[in-house]
C-alpha positions in Angstrom: 0.4 -0.2 -0.1 1.4 3.3 -1.2 -0.4 5.9 0.4 -1.0 5.9 4.2 -4.2 5.6 5.7 -5.8 8.4 6.5 -9.1 8.5 9.2 -9.6 11.8 9.7 -12.1 11.9 6.9 -14.4 9.9 9.8 -15.9 11.9 12.5 -15.0 10.3 16.1 -17.9 8.2 17.6 -19.2 9.3 20.6 -20.9 6.5 23.5 -23.7 8.3 23.2 -23.9 7.3 19.6 -23.7 4.0 20.5 -26.4 4.0 22.9 -28.6 5.2 20.5 -27.8 2.9 17.3 -27.6 -0.1 20.3 -31.2 0.7 22.2 -32.8 0.5 18.9 -30.9 -3.0 18.5 -32.1 -4.1 21.6 -35.9 -2.9 21.0 -37.6 -3.7 24.2 -35.0 -5.4 25.7 -32.9 -3.6 28.8 -29.8 -2.2 28.4 -28.5 -4.2 31.6 -29.2 -7.6 29.3 -25.7 -7.0 28.2 -23.9 -6.7 31.3 -21.7 -9.5 32.1 -21.1 -10.6 35.6 -18.3 -13.1 35.7 -18.0 -13.6 39.4 -20.1 -12.0 42.5 -19.5 -8.1 42.9 -17.9 -7.7 39.7 -20.9 -6.2 37.0 -19.0 -5.6 33.4 -20.5 -3.5 30.7 -20.6 -4.6 27.2 -18.7 -1.7 25.7 -15.6 -0.2 26.5 -13.3 3.0 25.4 -10.9 5.7 26.7 -12.8 7.6 28.8 -12.8 4.6 31.1 -11.0 3.7 34.1 -7.0 3.2 33.6 -5.7 0.4 35.7 -1.6 1.3 36.4 -0.4 -2.6 35.7 3.4 -3.4 37.2 5.3 -4.2 34.4 7.5 -7.2 34.7 10.6 -7.5 33.9 11.5 -8.8 30.3 12.3 -12.4 30.6 11.3 -15.5 29.1 8.3 -17.5 30.5 9.4 -21.3 32.4 7.8 -24.2 30.8 7.4 -26.5 34.1 6.8 -30.4 34.3 6.4 -31.6 38.6 7.4 -35.4 39.3 6.4 -37.0 42.3 9.7 -38.3 44.3 7.3 -41.6 45.2 6.8 -42.3 41.9 10.3 -42.1 40.1 12.9 -44.9 40.3 15.7 -42.9 37.9 16.3 -39.9 36.5 15.2 -41.1 32.6 11.6 -39.7 33.3 13.1 -35.9 34.5 15.8 -36.0 31.4 13.4 -37.1 28.9 10.9 -33.7 29.8 14.3 -31.5 30.1 15.4 -32.7 26.6 12.1 -31.9 25.3 11.9 -28.1 26.5 11.2 -28.0 30.4 13.4 -26.1 32.0 11.6 -25.2 35.2 11.8 -28.7 37.3 9.2 -29.3 40.4 9.8 -32.5 42.5 7.2 -33.3 45.5 8.8 -34.7 48.4 6.0 -37.1 48.7 8.8 -39.5 49.8 12.1 -40.6 51.4 13.8 -41.7 48.2 17.4 -40.6 47.5 17.0 -37.6 45.6 20.8 -37.6 44.3 19.8 -40.9 42.3 16.8 -40.1 41.2 17.9 -37.1 39.6 21.1 -38.3 38.7 22.6 -36.8 35.1 20.3 -33.2 35.5 22.2 -30.2 35.1 20.8 -27.6 37.7 22.8 -24.6 36.6 21.1 -24.5 33.4 17.5 -24.8 34.9 15.2 -23.3 37.5 14.4 -26.2 40.3 11.3 -26.0 42.7 11.4 -28.6 45.5 7.6 -29.1 46.9 6.8 -29.4 50.5 4.3 -32.0 51.7 2.4 -31.5 54.7 2.7 -35.4 55.4 6.5 -35.3 55.4 7.5 -32.2 56.4 10.5 -32.9 58.0 12.4 -35.3 55.7 11.4 -33.1 52.9 13.3 -30.6 55.2 16.2 -32.7 55.0 16.3 -33.1 51.0 16.5 -29.5 50.6 19.0 -28.8 52.7 21.3 -31.9 51.4 19.9 -30.3 47.8 21.7 -27.1 48.8 25.0 -28.3 50.1 25.6 -30.6 47.6 24.8 -27.6 44.6 25.7 -24.6 46.5 29.0 -24.1 43.8 27.0 -24.3 40.8 23.2 -23.3 41.4 22.2 -19.6 40.2 21.0 -17.1 42.5 17.1 -17.7 42.2 17.5 -20.8 40.5 15.8 -22.6 43.0 13.0 -22.2 45.2 11.0 -24.0 47.7 7.3 -24.6 47.1 5.4 -24.8 50.7 1.7 -25.4 51.9 -0.5 -22.6 52.2 -1.0 -24.3 55.6 2.1 -23.9 57.0 1.8 -20.3 57.6 0.9 -21.5 61.3 3.7 -24.3 61.5 6.5 -21.6 63.1 9.5 -24.3 63.6 8.8 -24.9 59.6 9.3 -21.3 58.8 12.0 -21.0 61.4 13.4 -24.1 59.5 13.7 -22.4 55.8 14.6 -19.4 57.1 17.7 -20.6 58.8 18.6 -22.5 55.8 18.4 -19.2 53.5 20.6 -17.8 56.1 23.1 -19.9 56.5 23.3 -20.4 52.1 25.6 -18.5 50.0 23.0 -18.6 47.4 20.0 -16.9 47.2 16.7 -18.8 46.9 12.9 -18.6 47.3 11.8 -20.5 50.3 8.5 -19.1 50.8 6.5 -20.0 47.6 3.1 -20.3 48.8 1.2 -22.9 47.1 -2.4 -22.1 46.5 -3.2 -23.9 43.8 -6.0 -25.7 46.0 -8.2 -22.3 45.2 -8.5 -22.7 41.7 -8.7 -26.7 41.7 -11.4 -26.4 43.9 -13.2 -23.7 41.6 -12.4 -20.6 44.1 -13.5 -16.9 42.1 -10.5 -15.1 41.1 -11.3 -12.4 43.5 -11.1 -15.0 46.2 -8.1 -16.2 44.9 -6.0 -12.9 44.3 -7.4 -11.7 48.1 -6.2 -15.0 49.7 -3.1 -15.0 48.0 -2.8 -11.4 49.4 -2.9 -12.2 52.8 -0.7 -15.0 53.1 2.3 -13.4 51.4 1.3 -10.2 53.7 1.5 -12.4 57.0 4.2 -14.6 55.6 6.1 -11.3 55.5 5.3 -10.0 58.8 6.8 -12.9 60.4 9.8 -13.2 58.3 10.3 -9.4 59.3 9.5 -9.1 63.0 10.4 -12.7 64.4 13.3 -13.8 61.7 14.9 -10.4 61.2 15.5 -10.1 57.4 15.8 -7.0 56.1 12.7 -6.2 53.8 14.0 -6.2 51.1 15.8 -9.8 51.9 12.0 -10.4 53.0 10.3 -9.9 49.9 12.8 -11.9 47.4 12.5 -14.9 50.0 8.7 -15.2 48.6 6.5 -16.3 45.8 3.3 -17.5 44.8 1.9 -20.9 43.3 -1.4 -20.6 41.6 -3.9 -22.7 39.4 -5.2 -21.4 36.4 -8.6 -22.1 35.1 -10.8 -21.8 32.0 -12.1 -18.1 32.4 -9.9 -17.0 29.8 -10.3 -13.2 30.2 -10.6 -13.3 34.4 -7.8 -15.8 34.4 -5.2 -13.3 32.8 -7.1 -10.5 34.6 -5.9 -12.4 37.7 -2.3 -12.6 37.6 -2.1 -8.7 36.0 -4.2 -7.7 39.2 -2.1 -10.0 41.8 1.5 -8.7 40.5 0.0 -5.0 41.1 -1.7 -5.2 44.5 1.0 -7.2 45.9 3.2 -4.4 44.9 1.2 -2.1 46.4 1.9 -4.2 49.6 5.6 -4.2 49.4 5.8 -1.1 48.6 3.9 0.2 52.2 6.8 -1.8 53.9 9.3 0.9 51.7 11.9 -1.1 50.5 15.2 0.0 49.4 15.3 -1.3 46.2 13.1 -1.0 43.4 12.9 -4.5 42.2 11.6 -5.8 45.5 8.4 -5.2 44.9 7.9 -7.8 41.9 7.5 -11.0 42.5 7.8 -14.4 41.1 4.6 -16.4 40.0 4.1 -19.8 38.9 1.2 -21.3 37.1 0.0 -24.9 37.1 -3.4 -25.9 34.7 -6.4 -26.3 37.1 -8.0 -29.6 37.1 -11.7 -27.7 38.1 -13.0 -28.0 34.7 -10.8 -31.6 33.5 -13.3 -34.4 32.6 -12.8 -38.2 31.7 -15.8 -37.8 29.6 -14.6 -36.4 26.2 -11.4 -36.2 27.9 -9.3 -34.5 24.7 -11.7 -31.1 25.3 -8.9 -31.0 27.9 -6.6 -30.2 25.4 -8.5 -27.1 24.4 -9.2 -26.1 27.9 -5.5 -26.9 28.9 -4.9 -24.4 25.7 -7.1 -21.8 26.9 -5.6 -21.9 30.4 -1.8 -21.6 29.5 -3.1 -18.4 27.0 -4.2 -17.0 30.1 -1.6 -17.5 32.3 1.0 -16.6 29.2 -0.7 -13.3 29.0 -1.0 -12.6 32.4 2.5 -12.7 32.1 3.4 -15.4 34.4 6.9 -16.5 35.2 6.8 -19.8 34.7 3.8 -22.2 33.4 3.0 -25.6 33.8 0.0 -27.5 31.8 -1.5 -30.7 32.5 -1.8 -33.5 30.0 -5.6 -34.1 28.9 -5.7 -37.5 30.5 -3.9 -35.9 33.9 -6.8 -37.6 35.7 -6.5 -40.9 34.2 -3.6 -42.3 33.1 -1.5 -38.9 33.4 0.5 -40.9 30.3 3.5 -39.5 28.5 1.6 -38.8 25.1 -0.4 -36.5 27.1 2.8 -34.9 29.2 4.2 -34.5 25.7 1.0 -32.7 24.1 0.6 -30.7 27.4 4.7 -29.3 27.0 3.8 -28.5 23.1 0.7 -26.4 23.7 3.5 -23.9 25.4 6.0 -24.6 22.7 3.3 -24.1 19.8 2.8 -20.8 21.1 5.7 -19.4 21.6 8.0 -21.0 18.5 4.9 -21.1 15.9 2.1 -18.2 16.9 4.9 -16.3 18.1 3.3 -15.1 21.5 6.7 -14.4 23.0 7.4 -11.0 20.3 4.2 -9.9 22.0 4.2 -11.0 25.8 2.4 -7.8 26.5 -0.6 -7.9 23.7 -3.1 -7.5 26.8 -1.9 -4.0 27.2 -4.4 -1.2 26.8 -7.3 -3.3 25.5 -10.3 -1.0 27.0 -12.4 -4.2 28.1 -9.1 -6.2 29.6 -8.3 -2.5 31.7 -11.7 -2.2 33.0 -12.1 -6.1 34.2 -8.5 -5.4 35.9 -10.1 -2.0 37.7 -13.2 -4.3 38.9 -11.1 -7.1 39.6 -8.6 -4.7 42.1 -11.6 -3.4 43.5 -13.3 -6.6 44.8 -9.9 -8.6 45.7 -9.0 -5.4 47.2 -12.3 -5.1 50.0 -12.0 -8.9 50.3 -8.4 -9.2 51.3 -9.1 -6.0 53.8 -11.5 -8.2 55.1 -9.7 -11.6 56.5 -6.8 -8.8 57.3 -8.1 -8.5 60.9 -8.3 -12.5 61.6 -5.6 -14.2 63.5 -3.3 -16.8 61.3 -5.1 -19.8 62.3 -8.7 -17.9 62.0 -7.5 -17.4 58.8 -6.2 -20.5 57.4 -9.4 -22.2 59.3 -11.5 -20.0 57.3 -10.1 -20.3 54.0 -10.4 -23.9 54.6 -13.9 -23.7 55.3 -14.8 -21.5 52.3 -12.8 -23.6 49.9 -15.1 -26.7 50.5 -18.4 -23.9 50.5 -17.2 -22.7 47.1 -16.2 -25.8 45.8 -19.8 -27.3 46.7 -21.4 -24.1 45.1 -19.8 -24.4 41.8 -19.9 -28.5 41.2 -24.2 -27.6 41.7 -23.8 -24.9 39.2 -22.8 -27.4 36.6 -24.6 -30.0 38.1 -27.9 -27.8 36.8 -26.0 -26.9 33.8 -26.5 -23.0 35.1 -22.6 -23.5 34.0 -21.1 -25.4 30.5 -19.1 -27.8 30.5 -18.9 -29.1 27.0 -18.9 -32.6 26.3 -20.1 -33.3 29.7 -23.4 -31.2 30.3 -23.5 -29.6 26.6 -23.2 -31.4 23.6 -22.1 -34.5 24.9 -21.0 -37.2 22.5 -23.4 -39.8 23.0 -21.6 -42.5 21.8 -18.6 -42.4 24.3 -19.2 -45.0 27.0 -17.5 -44.3 30.1 -16.8 -47.5 31.8 -14.5 -46.5 35.5 -15.6 -45.2 38.5 -13.8 -42.0 38.3 -11.1 -41.6 41.3 -12.4 -40.0 44.8 -8.4 -38.2 44.6 -10.4 -35.9 42.1 -13.7 -35.7 44.0 -13.3 -31.6 44.0 -13.8 -31.6 39.7 -17.0 -30.0 38.2 -17.5 -33.2 36.4 -17.0 -35.6 39.1 -21.0 -35.7 40.2 -22.1 -36.4 36.4 -19.4 -38.9 35.5 -20.4 -41.0 38.3 -24.5 -40.5 36.8 -23.2 -41.5 33.8 -21.2 -44.4 34.8 -24.0 -45.8 37.3 -26.4 -45.0 33.9 -24.1 -46.8 31.7 -23.5 -44.5 29.5 -21.9 -40.9 28.9 
């Protein structure tokens, strides 16, 4: 095209003009008919312009998003599965310390200096897990890069003073800088809790951990902030999930600034993510790949630092093929769809900007509500709220108030579900419906 397009001949449209056209098209239906409420307390308009609110999102440092994969220590007999995943592009390794196996043997041949490593503590194996963490740091202190290693802790561990003291001691005595307090909030997403509650809960958990490190463990503000990170589960609400990470990062920066850190970089935090299993189903299981793709895009455009995509058959076979396809979802988005060339693609979109504003307001209000609670009351309240929200959301799917494609909407009537779903994943939206289909001998 030789000539530059000139839009000056078109007069700018106003909201009043748009409303007149819209009112005519709606006829007898009210304008509110087009409004959308993705969660309680949040109502979105169908039309936004630059006249609407501006959300000043915190920008993230320019760096590539890590591709993560988790392994249960109890199910590893050698380092072969880990090495295979690393060869296929994984650069963030997580090992769940649910067993007391020889960690060195299980990770033999892994070059930790080239990847990010997370060791995840489990409540049932905390003390043995701590020993593995200490051994790992001692064995690899000469090769680990700063902040290339982290320890993920259960949300419930906030009331475990001995655990926090032990991890603090390990960090202080280590030659390496790492994050020993990556707070695992994934159960909130796996159980279907709405994004505002996820944000407010993570903020409060982080703030409480920050106070313990500064007041009791005598960390400087900057060192305490650097020691904390957050782990979330990403569900299929495409725009809400994207906004969840943008809003959380910005609100956490607000909290960090209130502690007056010496360095500006201390206001940033690390966000790692994994696919939420809440909408995964054994029925029409290949649909889970589409759900995982939506989740992955939300996390990437929300500027998560690390993304783990779970396989389509994670709740059944958890096969190598499923894991490979899951890894390739992020590979395809980055390498073929060129997502890495436009990581801030959501920036400037009027709708997402307004969603960020609305979500931030609701989440901050909920954050202030829980901040008055003691740690024990806060954790008990969260456990109760998780169950309540899970039951509520599952009922909405059972009544088809919410859609689960292939399960309660557009089901494949030729498919037969033979096996009763595992109670391990009873928190999923499809669980009750799957049991019903098994009983009726159909899907």
